[in-house]
Steps between C-alpha positions, in 0.01 A plus 500: 500500500847563643642843435867589493635828624641740246708295262707536191477174306817417315498241222825402333491401136771426247489851355380722780424545867142599584422707808141559606411722793166472678333554835241266657475280193391134510783263583590284202703186554825540311852368515627840391627752759279787616621840617307730736478869405237759591359776283588845638433866435875572515769385254673183617871444437600149603712190451365146494701180497440305182324162522705190566673378190475834322841612377551843350812709456498818713401796285267301275202715400144375538164672459194498722168511311189577705197285432217715372740787433731374223650845446631503857834322463755605762850360468648239736859388540693202635735599785733294722342292774694560821570244773470549876876566498455787253646313201341455155368146456641335191238398245210676672333834446231730633268733308503877550219725377302812575123479450281809509152497653335474158123514461404230750598646835387268774384236254641184351781558251654231284825506310674286245878508509659421167826553321326550165259789562632854466449746788261793469797719415870430467624531859768749594802309621619517858875515455805428714794714389857502631592860578858426605701246702306587818137561403215366285181687411150369447285702261144478375550598139679835515397563862758403766353318800805456724871422516641205693854568624676167537847655518651734757371857466720770653390852590817699445359804682503310830837497683713190445514429872118466506419133442147588388631648173476164321202269437409200283209266429206744502239667279536869407383712331134399491272699270132584512267444207561853372878465527532674835776390739351325803802383700805656663858374526765609750273776641685750717292419806572124473787405268419131542147528357497385139187461287340159559728292722489222760741522792503460880664711774573191710657188344665254735730230358707267719448726801614817323250776420509695172298785348385423146264801512787750500754251366784505752662154519262308273401564138277378217686387190385377159574131432321402175199555279217248513292664226492815288197480275312746287152413378156608379323458837777533759866576550679272745818541700633216713820561692702326768690716746693419814550659839873513567699554819846556364548229241253260661148468360257458790167533317364407157258767376287426192287776350228477233346810346200470264387817323163517323355743249322801642126419515270799526674746728721253686786254458582187703855400589538176698798460734594158638789467744644168621766475771701190592791506750805318365650288779413677825177647638437871438289700745315814384309769685385856444562834666378526856180700534471546123513149346668596170702220346389318185350628175521880488407761241654845533275739312607848393229751592562866408524596871478320835129582527266672258119478493508279191714236674276227640584163651195276474441170684195270517374725783520811281748788473759501779500825696870465574790259497431143615735262680465128579161501327351174366377546141412304187592789272594868494519769232708817456360774274628852431594737217824341387773651288344847474182369337164677527312174556534257787609139454640227718557135577391242755662194651268198522589205726441143386299290749779238504742758640654393833292624795239648264413780534836641613595817685586820311672833543350784291657847477363802319849612396521199268557144630247218512661211688359150533646380830550127514558338742450830682672576826504135615795297361436220251761235417526363146649153474735371228321311227158638594389772256291792625293671229347847510271612217363845421333703228616854428193667348580823313206729426405834350312765697405489866305184585282435802478215746226323304692497169814380675302224668360387165850493349619292795207262449602458135852412614364241744272353235795437271694335781211263578478366148600134489453182301263233630429162348 
């Protein structure tokens, strides 16, 4: 008998969509699509493209019902399906959901996805709220998760002659699961650090070099919203920004942020960045000898170095700062915001990231920097999108290398899910 690898069988009917998850089950000939998903000991937050021909409006609520465990009914949600260019695809959707480990860890699990069954409990909404004409906030019920600043934020305490007093197109503040503040903005040691951001110290356009990292002669500027969606399983922000030299846009930047409910003692936030030069090539490279340039998180520890502050990598706790270090993930944990308990967050790298795994710069005073392309220049060509995907995994308490590795494995498992005929 032929056996399939772990699969989630999806059967479309006139009233519902049926999803069945299994591992090492007999292959059954079927014209219906099949989706591969493993059973894990960690919660899995993920998105899956809907089968061909399936049309759902983004935000539509669905319910997963586990075979053999009818009381286990986590909520699912239709979210925009995004093209290689970072644009929502008209008439198509993906599914977003968070599934806990349940009672069958390491064993076959099967689910039915239907629009008629009620979830185990009414889900708390993940909400997108406009704070003002510059910022939107994503909240999980009454708990804020983060603020995305699409407009220009000015720090009035910094002298007007200092060009680093203004910033736009970044995430800050970011909150832990107990409401503690995790990120810093305009810190006195580096005015240009700002929450979660993505910039480069070397940007060459038409033979002229600029510094997007500190923002001298090039800037990020909001262009338009692609999506702002609240929902029962995820909140979604899609935004298009531009890199401008004077009045000329030299780069299209499209950003997608997917925020999931906290599961256990952690929350997943997926970050997808797509870059497309407009009409001329754009060359990027990082800081010499350090490699910063790309996705960066500036954390806000209580002091430059206290015993509770730990940077953890797949090799274990880092004894000191790391430069030009190749990593799949890294975590920053400390006692944030005057709290008695430790907490933190990790950056996970998607395997489809350019030059995976990339170089990093890690500093105990606060920044975790994913350095792509590193110190060697990389030229992006007009019309050819470059995508970089990450998960920002926020957690309670101090977590060890093993737990971080399991969370990373859960992220990878969700990325590997795909329909097969």
